[in-house]
C-alpha positions in Angstrom: 130.1 112.7 71.8 128.8 115.4 74.2 130.7 118.8 74.0 130.9 122.4 74.9 129.3 123.7 72.2 126.4 121.3 72.9 126.1 122.3 76.8 126.1 125.7 75.5 123.4 125.7 73.0 121.1 124.1 75.8 121.9 126.6 78.2 120.8 129.0 76.1 117.7 127.4 75.5 116.9 126.9 78.5 117.5 130.6 79.7 115.1 131.3 76.5 112.3 128.9 77.7 112.9 128.2 81.3 113.4 132.0 83.0 110.5 133.2 80.9 106.7 133.6 82.3 104.9 130.4 82.2 102.4 128.5 84.7 105.5 127.0 86.6 107.2 130.9 87.1 103.9 132.4 87.3 102.6 130.4 89.9 106.0 130.9 92.2 106.0 134.2 91.9 102.4 134.5 93.8 103.0 131.8 96.0 106.6 134.0 96.9 104.1 137.0 97.4 101.6 135.6 99.3 103.9 133.1 101.0 107.2 133.7 101.0 110.2 131.9 99.3 110.0 128.8 101.8 106.5 128.5 101.6 107.2 128.3 97.8 109.7 125.5 97.8 107.2 122.2 97.8 106.4 124.1 94.3 109.9 125.1 93.0 111.0 121.1 94.0 107.9 119.3 92.3 108.9 121.6 89.5 112.9 120.8 89.5 112.1 116.7 89.8 108.7 116.5 87.6 109.8 118.4 84.5 112.9 116.2 84.0 111.4 113.4 85.2 108.8 114.3 82.0 111.5 114.6 79.6 113.1 111.6 80.3 109.6 110.0 79.9 109.3 111.6 77.0 112.6 110.9 75.4 112.5 107.2 76.3 109.0 106.0 76.1 106.5 108.1 74.9 107.8 110.3 71.6 107.6 107.2 69.2 103.4 106.9 70.6 103.2 111.0 70.3 104.2 111.1 66.7 101.5 109.1 66.0 98.4 110.0 68.1 97.5 113.5 67.7 94.3 112.9 69.7 96.7 112.2 72.6 97.9 116.1 72.1 94.4 117.3 71.7 93.0 115.9 75.2 96.1 117.1 76.9 95.0 120.8 75.7 91.8 120.7 77.1 92.9 118.9 80.4 95.8 121.5 80.9 92.9 124.5 80.4 91.4 123.0 82.8 93.8 122.5 85.5 95.2 125.9 85.1 92.0 127.6 85.1 91.9 126.1 88.3 95.2 127.0 89.7 94.3 130.6 88.6 90.8 130.2 90.2 93.0 129.8 93.9 95.3 132.3 93.3 92.3 135.0 92.5 90.4 134.4 95.6 93.0 133.4 97.7 92.5 135.6 101.1 94.2 138.6 101.8 94.7 139.9 105.0 93.4 143.3 106.3 95.3 143.9 109.3 98.9 144.2 110.3 98.6 141.3 112.5 96.4 139.1 110.1 99.4 139.8 107.6 101.7 138.3 109.9 99.5 135.7 110.8 99.1 134.7 107.4 102.5 134.6 106.7 103.4 132.1 109.3 100.4 129.5 107.6 101.6 126.8 106.0 98.8 127.2 103.2 100.3 127.6 99.4 98.1 127.3 96.2 100.1 124.0 95.1 101.8 121.1 96.8 105.1 119.3 95.9 103.1 116.4 94.1 100.8 118.8 92.2 103.6 120.6 90.9 105.1 116.9 90.1 101.9 116.5 88.2 101.6 120.1 86.7 104.3 119.1 84.5 102.1 116.9 82.6 99.4 119.2 81.6 101.6 122.8 81.5 101.7 122.7 77.8 105.1 124.7 77.7 106.6 122.2 79.9 105.7 120.0 76.8 106.5 122.1 74.0 110.4 122.6 76.0 110.8 119.0 76.5 109.6 117.6 73.2 112.0 120.4 71.8 115.1 119.0 73.8 114.4 115.4 72.8 113.7 116.6 69.4 117.1 119.4 69.0 119.1 118.8 71.4 119.8 114.8 71.6 122.3 113.3 70.1 121.3 110.3 67.7 124.6 107.8 68.6 124.8 109.0 72.1 121.0 109.3 72.7 120.9 108.1 76.3 124.1 109.6 77.7 122.7 113.1 75.7 119.1 112.4 77.4 120.8 111.7 81.0 123.0 115.1 80.9 119.5 116.9 79.5 117.5 116.1 82.3 120.5 117.0 84.5 121.5 120.6 83.0 117.6 121.1 83.0 116.5 119.8 86.5 119.1 122.9 87.9 118.1 125.5 85.3 114.5 124.7 86.4 115.5 125.2 90.5 117.0 128.4 89.7 114.7 129.9 87.0 111.9 129.1 89.7 113.6 130.2 92.9 114.1 133.5 91.3 110.6 133.6 90.8 109.6 132.7 93.8 112.6 135.5 95.5 111.2 138.3 92.9 107.6 137.5 94.8 109.0 138.1 98.1 110.9 141.1 96.8 107.4 142.5 95.8 105.7 142.0 98.9 108.0 143.5 101.0 107.0 146.5 98.9 103.0 146.1 98.6 101.2 146.3 102.0 97.7 147.5 101.3 95.3 144.9 100.8 93.4 146.1 97.5 96.7 146.2 96.1 97.7 143.0 97.1 94.4 141.8 95.1 94.7 143.2 92.4 98.0 141.5 92.1 96.9 138.1 92.7 94.2 138.8 89.9 96.6 139.8 87.3 98.9 136.4 88.5 95.6 134.7 87.9 95.2 136.7 84.2 98.6 135.7 83.9 98.6 132.3 84.3 95.2 131.7 82.0 96.9 134.0 79.3 100.2 132.0 79.7 98.2 128.6 78.5 96.2 130.7 75.9 99.6 131.2 74.5 101.2 128.5 74.2 97.4 126.8 72.8 95.4 128.9 70.6 
């Protein structure tokens, strides 16, 4: 049966993985910095919906296939690199307003590096998401109560993902209020782009 010890173990795992740097959180930080928390909501909600759906799909349908298909992982590796490199390039080359009026106008624009559906799909090419989902399926599900533990894990994960990605977006907004120099903003964007690339590289290679 599911108990408090199971919940505590899962929460500790989520804290250690969901709140640390990765493509989802670094993108939230970047969007929060450039556009504010409200413009980051499509990404936040996309991750909140996308990762639990991915977790359920892996748990109920894909794990037997993955166990016997190493080539599938290899393909995901290269797809992940290509997708995140594209996002990193968009972050690194994002236009930066030079004057105060331009900054205020830019903050009102709805443009952001990624949409809700792109964030949902990002989970499938995010190596950190794959590692987390596979760990939950293999470690935190209970054989005699597999369906119940999978559904409970997906619910807990959705809550933890929402809070984690939101905190990173709010952190970006906090930093934006303290960095107004266009040169520093460009540097911040490039550091975030490099961090995105490194976060994927550390998980894959």
